N, C-alpha and C positions, 0 to 999 in steps of 0.2 A: 156372420163373421166366423172365420176359421179359428180353431184353437189348436195349439201345438204344445207338445211336451217332448222331452228327450231324457232317456235314462242315462245314468253314468256310463253304462257299457256301450252307448252309441245308438241303441234302438230309438226310433222316432215314432211318435203318435200324432195323428192329425184328425180332427173331427169337425163336422159341420152339422149343427142342430137345425132341423126342419120341423117347426111346430105344427104344421098342417098335416102331418102323416102319423100313422100308428106303427110303421115298420121302419126298418133300417137296412142298410147295406154295410157289410163289414168285410174288409180285405186285408190279407197279409201279403205284402209285396216283398220279394227278395231280389236283390241286385245281382242276378245271375241269369244267363241265357246263352244263346248261340254264339255271341261275339266273344265270350270268355273261354271257349272250348278249343282244345287242340284238335288236330286231325283225327287222332286216335279216339278222342272223347266225343266226337261230333254226335250230337243228339242226346247226350247224357242228361242234360237239364230237362228236356222233354220227357225222357224215359222216367226220370225220378218223379216228375210231376204226376205221371200216370200212377206210379206205385204208391204214392202217399194216400190215395183213396182206398187202398187195399187193407188198411188197418194200421193202428198205432198201439202204443203200450197200453192205453186205457180204453180204446174203442176199436171194436171189430169193424170190418167193412160194412156189415149189416147195421150195426149200431150207429155208425156215422150217418148212413142214409136215413135211418128211421128217426134219429134225433133231429135232423134238419127237415127232411121232406115230410115226416110224419106230423109236423106241427104247421104245415103250410109254407115252409121255406124252400129255397132253391140253393143248391151247392154246385160250384163249378171251379174250374181252374184253367189256366192257359200259360203257354211259354212263348216268348218272343225272342228277338235277338238280344235284348238287354234286360229283360225282366221275366220272373216267374211269379204268378199270382194265384192265390187260393181265396175264393170269395164266397160269401153267403148273403142271401137276401131273406129276411126273416121278420116275423112280428117282433117289435122292440122288447117285449117282456122276456124273450129268449136270448137276449144279447150275451149274457154271461155263459150260458151253455154253448152258444155258437163259438165264442172266443176260446173256451176250453177245448172244444173239438178241433178247431183250426190250429191252435197252438200246439196241441199234442201231435197232430199230423205232421207239423213242420219240425218239431223238436225230437219226437220219438217214433218215427215210422218203423214198422216191423221189418220191411224189406226182406221177406222170406224168399228162399231160393225157388220154391214152387211158383210163387207169384211172378218172380223175375222171368222164369222160363215161359209162363203163360202169356205174359205181357209182351214178350218178344214177338210172338205170333201176331198179336193184335197190332203192334206198331209196324211190323213188316207189311201187314195187309193195308194199313193206313198209308204207308209209303207208296205201295202199288196203286192205291186209289188215286193219290195225287198225280201220279204219273199217267193215269188214264183220264185225267181231266185236262184237256189241252188249254183251257182258259187259265188254269192254275200253273201248269207246267211251263208255259211260255214265259211267265214272270220269273220262275226259277232260273230259266236259261238266261234271262236278261240280267239277273243278279250275278250270274257267273261271268258275264261279259263286263259288267261295271266294276266288280271287285274280284278279279281273278286270283286264285290261289291264296285266299285269305278268308277268315271265318265269316265275314259279312256276305261273301259271295256263295256260301254253301247253305243248304237247307237246314232249318232249325231242327227238323225231325231226324236228321242224320242220314247215314247211308246204310245199305244192307250189311256191309262189313262191320261198321261201328256198332250198329244195333246188336248184331249177333255176338259181338265181342264183349258186350256189357256183362258184368258179374255182380254178385252181391257185394263182394269186397270193393270193387271200383265204385259202385253206387253209394255204398255206405261211407266210403272215404270222401267222396265228392260232397255228400250231404253234410258231413261233419265240418268240412273245410269252408263251405260257403253259406250254409244256413245258420249264420251267426248274427247276433244283435247288430253289429256294425253294418250289416247288409240288409236289415229288415226295417220296413216301414209298415205300420198298422194304421189303416184309415177306416173311418166310420162316418156315415151320413144318414140322417134321419132323426128319429126321436131318441136321442142319445145324450147322456150327461157326461161331459168330458172328464171331469174330476173323478167320477165313479169308475169310468172305464180305465182311466190312468192308474187307479189303485189296483185294479184287477190285472192290468198288464204288468205293473211293477211286481206283483206277487208271483207271477208266472215266469218272467224273464230276467229279473234283477240278478239272480245268481248265476246266470249264464255268462261265460267269458266273452269278451268283446269280439275277438277274432279280427281278421284283417278285412279292410274295406276293399272290395273287388274293383279292379281297374282293367278295362279292356284295351287292347292295342289299337292305336289309331289306324284308320284305313290308309292305304297307299293308292294314290291316283296317278297312274303313269300312262294313260292312254294318249296316243299321239295321232291316231287316225281312226276313221270310222270302222266299226266292226259289225259282223253279221253272224248269227248262229241259227242254223236251220235243223229242225228235228222232223224228218219226214214220217208221216203216218197216214194210213189208209182211212181217212175220214172225209166227209163231204164239206167240211168247213175248214177255213184257215184262221188261225188265231195269231195275232201279231202284238208285240209289245215294243214300244219305242221309249228309250230312256237316255238321259244325259246327266253328267255331273253339273251341279248348279250351286248357288249360294247357300250358306248355312241358314238355318231357320231364324237365327237372331241377327242376320245381316241387315243393315239399314236399307239396302236396295232390294230386299226380297220381294216386296210388293210390285216394284217396277218390273222385275223379272217375270212375274206371273202375268 
């Protein structure tokens, strides 16, 4: 059985106890991603995710890694079109330490100018890497055809121009505007006591202002005829992606469509 709690400021907590394990997974999920960004901001959610691992008010970059990986845990994060997530897998006895680390990363990132400039190079190389992987890039081209000139049709990682244009000011402003209780869900599964975790979450987040709940702009579907996009490259293989607009995931006829 899942257990749920909600703070007065909108933050939600959900847990699932698994008695047959001695570990747990803990995640802080933020309702922000590529679909919420303007053209100028494109990739800022992903950029910010990278930077949160560089240190926070209470924990240096090295301390973050040592505190999690040094006790047999694993730390990671990802950004998608609709979500940014920071997650930990760790022995259950280190739950409170893991929560403190993740929450400080989310609420109090350092966002130093030196880290911003260094990470620009990393992300630009990551962008080039995806462009050099035809099996990945052909899907990006398909997105552009399905949702032209709108956030869902653009890469989550951003563009060369938008990544280069990111600054400490823009990143900090974005973090303060969107990393708020109204946009946060904390989840845990494993050997976890819901009420005890809820007390810890309350102590950390209860004084934070609610903030506004993020809402992305609905997609526009205006295609009236078949479309084709070709990116020529001197490789020995051809990669193809075929896509079409279909029923919503909760449509009663979705299974018939498949």
